[in-house]
C-alpha positions in Angstrom: 2.2 -7.9 -1.8 -1.5 -8.7 -1.1 -3.4 -5.6 -0.4 -6.8 -5.0 0.8 -8.6 -1.8 -0.1 -11.6 -0.7 1.8 -14.2 2.0 1.0 -15.8 2.4 4.5 -19.7 3.0 4.9 -22.4 1.6 7.0 -24.8 0.5 4.2 -22.1 -0.9 1.9 -18.4 -1.4 2.7 -16.6 -1.9 -0.7 -13.5 -4.1 -0.5 -10.9 -5.1 -3.2 -8.0 -7.4 -2.6 -5.0 -7.4 -5.2 -1.8 -8.9 -5.7 0.8 -6.2 -6.6 4.2 -7.3 -7.9 6.6 -5.2 -9.9 4.2 -2.3 -11.0 1.5 -4.8 -12.0 -1.6 -5.6 -10.3 -3.8 -8.8 -10.4 -7.3 -9.0 -8.7 -7.8 -11.4 -6.0 -11.3 -11.0 -5.0 -13.6 -8.0 -4.6 -17.3 -7.1 -3.5 -19.0 -5.4 -0.8 -20.3 -6.0 2.9 -23.9 -4.8 2.8 -26.1 -4.2 5.9 -30.0 -3.8 5.9 -31.3 -0.3 6.0 -33.9 -0.9 8.6 -31.7 -2.8 10.8 -30.6 -1.3 14.2 -27.2 0.6 13.8 -25.5 -1.4 16.4 -26.4 -4.7 14.4 -25.3 -3.0 11.2 -21.9 -2.4 12.8 -21.8 -6.0 14.0 -22.4 -7.3 10.5 -19.6 -5.2 9.1 -17.2 -6.4 12.0 -18.2 -10.1 11.2 -17.7 -9.5 7.4 -14.3 -8.0 8.0 -13.3 -10.7 10.2 -14.3 -13.5 7.7 -12.6 -11.5 4.8 -9.3 -11.0 6.8 -9.1 -14.8 8.0 -9.8 -15.9 4.4 -7.7 -13.6 2.3 -4.8 -12.7 4.7 -3.9 -9.2 3.3 -0.2 -8.0 4.1 -1.6 -4.4 4.0 -4.8 -2.3 3.9 -5.6 0.8 2.3 -8.5 2.7 3.6 -10.1 6.0 2.5 -9.5 8.8 4.8 -12.8 10.5 5.9 -13.8 14.0 5.0 -17.1 15.7 5.8 -19.0 17.6 3.1 -22.4 18.7 3.6 -24.2 15.7 5.8 -22.4 15.4 9.0 -25.0 13.0 10.5 -24.0 10.5 7.6 -20.3 11.2 8.2 -20.6 10.3 11.8 -22.2 6.9 10.9 -19.4 6.2 8.4 -16.8 7.1 11.0 -18.3 4.7 13.4 -18.3 2.0 10.7 -14.6 2.9 9.8 -13.8 2.4 13.5 -15.1 -1.1 13.4 -13.2 -1.9 10.2 -9.7 -0.3 11.9 -10.5 -2.4 15.0 -10.6 -5.7 12.8 -7.5 -4.7 10.8 -5.7 -4.1 14.1 -6.9 -7.2 15.7 -5.3 -9.3 12.7 -2.2 -7.3 12.7 -2.8 -5.8 9.2 -0.7 -2.5 8.6 -3.0 0.5 7.9 -2.4 3.0 5.2 -4.7 5.9 4.6 -5.3 7.8 1.5 -7.3 10.8 0.5 -9.6 10.6 -2.5 -7.2 13.0 -4.4 -4.3 10.7 -3.7 -6.3 7.8 -5.1 -7.2 9.8 -8.3 -3.6 10.8 -8.8 -2.3 7.3 -8.3 -4.8 5.8 -10.5 -5.2 8.2 -13.3 -2.3 10.6 -13.1 -4.6 13.6 -12.3 -5.6 14.5 -8.8 -8.9 15.8 -9.9 -10.1 13.1 -12.2 -13.7 12.2 -12.2 -15.2 9.1 -10.5 -15.8 7.5 -13.9 -12.3 8.0 -15.1 -11.0 6.5 -11.9 -13.2 3.5 -12.4 -12.3 3.0 -16.0 -8.6 3.1 -15.1 -9.0 0.8 -12.3 -10.7 -1.7 -14.6 -7.8 -1.3 -17.2 -5.0 -1.7 -14.7 -6.8 -4.9 -13.3 -7.6 -6.3 -16.8 -11.4 -6.7 -15.8 -14.0 -7.0 -18.3 -16.2 -4.4 -16.9 -16.0 -1.9 -13.9 -17.0 -3.5 -10.7 -20.3 -2.9 -9.0 -21.2 -1.4 -6.8 -19.3 1.9 -7.1 -17.9 1.2 -3.5 -16.1 -2.0 -4.8 -14.5 -0.2 -7.6 -13.3 2.6 -5.1 -11.8 0.0 -2.9 -9.9 -1.5 -5.7 -8.8 1.9 -6.6 -7.5 2.3 -3.1 -5.6 -0.9 -3.2 -4.0 0.1 -6.5 -3.0 3.5 -4.9 -1.2 1.7 -2.0 0.5 -0.6 -4.6 1.8 2.5 -6.3 2.8 4.2 -2.9 4.4 1.2 -1.4 6.6 0.5 -4.5 7.9 4.1 -4.6 11.6 4.7 -3.7 10.5 7.3 -1.1 7.8 4.9 0.6 10.6 2.3 0.9 13.0 4.9 2.6 10.2 5.8 4.9 9.1 2.3 5.7 12.7 1.4 6.5 13.2 4.2 8.8 10.2 3.3 10.6 11.7 0.0 11.3 14.9 1.4 12.6 13.8 4.5 14.6 17.3 5.3 16.0 18.8 5.6 12.5 19.0 9.1 10.9 18.3 9.4 7.3 
């Protein structure tokens, strides 16, 4: 399964595409869509949309894993990230790419086995699982790859397969 991981933002949108098969992962492509700090916010959203369109056309993912938003101290920044995330979700929907959302704790648990792992631990395990020579930069890119791995772990689980099958056959009782 080809999985696109997305770490949403409006300055940097990290992305990572992996090929998941039989519990192993191979990186396909990873990087970031960046927007200039001084640009009009609407222009930044347009650049994110255009970047997503290009990625989706070229890489043809079968699923997308996107980080769920949570607001901590800076709600103003959170609103901008939410707006950028909306543009990302629109692109995915227009291309028919199924969306799966994961919290940071779920990603940490899937990648390291510990839901309260520190960011450097998650990045190092991502590097190891993908057999990369170094941790991808910027951090948003490493986070996006970790999201893709998280979905690879979840999608391959017996429980996820049962739930997916149930969703395909809504009249069937499990």
